[in-house]
C-alpha positions in Angstrom: 2.3 -22.5 -23.0 2.7 -21.0 -19.9 -0.1 -18.7 -19.0 1.3 -16.5 -15.4 1.1 -13.1 -15.7 4.0 -10.8 -15.4 4.2 -7.6 -13.5 7.1 -4.3 -14.6 7.1 -1.6 -12.5 8.4 1.5 -12.7 11.4 2.6 -11.7 10.9 5.2 -9.6 7.4 3.8 -7.8 8.7 2.1 -4.9 9.9 5.5 -3.4 7.0 7.1 -4.4 5.3 5.0 -2.4 7.0 4.6 0.6 6.5 7.9 1.3 2.8 7.0 1.0 2.6 4.0 3.0 4.4 6.5 5.4 2.2 9.2 5.3 -0.9 6.4 5.5 0.4 5.3 8.2 1.6 8.4 10.1 -2.7 9.1 10.4 -4.3 6.4 11.2 -1.2 5.8 13.9 -2.1 9.4 15.0 -6.3 8.7 15.1 -5.3 6.2 17.1 -6.1 2.7 13.9 -3.6 0.0 14.5 -1.9 0.7 11.1 -0.4 -2.6 9.9 -4.5 -4.1 10.6 -6.3 -1.1 8.9 -3.4 -1.7 5.8 -3.6 -6.1 5.6 -7.8 -5.6 5.0 -7.8 -2.5 2.9 -4.8 -4.7 1.0 -7.9 -7.9 1.6 -10.1 -6.0 0.1 -9.3 -2.9 -1.7 -12.5 -1.4 0.8 -10.8 2.1 1.2 -12.5 2.2 4.7 -9.7 0.2 6.6 -7.8 4.0 5.8 -9.4 6.6 7.4 -8.9 10.6 5.6 -7.6 12.2 8.8 -4.5 14.0 6.4 -5.5 12.4 3.5 -4.5 9.7 3.5 -7.5 7.3 1.8 -6.9 9.7 -1.2 -3.5 9.0 -0.9 -3.9 5.3 -0.7 -5.9 5.7 -3.7 -3.4 6.9 -5.6 -1.4 3.3 -5.3 -2.2 0.3 -7.8 -3.3 -2.2 -5.5 -1.2 -5.5 -7.7 3.2 -3.4 -7.8 2.1 -2.6 -4.0 2.4 -5.8 -3.2 4.7 -7.6 -5.3 7.0 -4.5 -4.2 6.0 -5.6 0.0 6.7 -9.0 -1.6 10.2 -8.2 -3.0 10.8 -6.6 0.3 10.7 -9.2 2.4 12.3 -12.2 0.0 15.4 -10.1 -0.8 15.5 -7.5 2.5 
């Protein structure tokens, strides 16, 4: 029996995730951080201190399910 986990994504989730990630990216940039490095650090560790509290970015990113975000990122990377 196959034990592979399957994820399903709410149809509106990608748009909401994009808005949140754009806001987080902008907040990190405004504070002088390298947004890509900080977001990757957060995704790998799930440590919210990688994300600034500036403009409520830390609270925003914690609203997104990390597994769903990674799924959407992989889908966009592979399918463009």
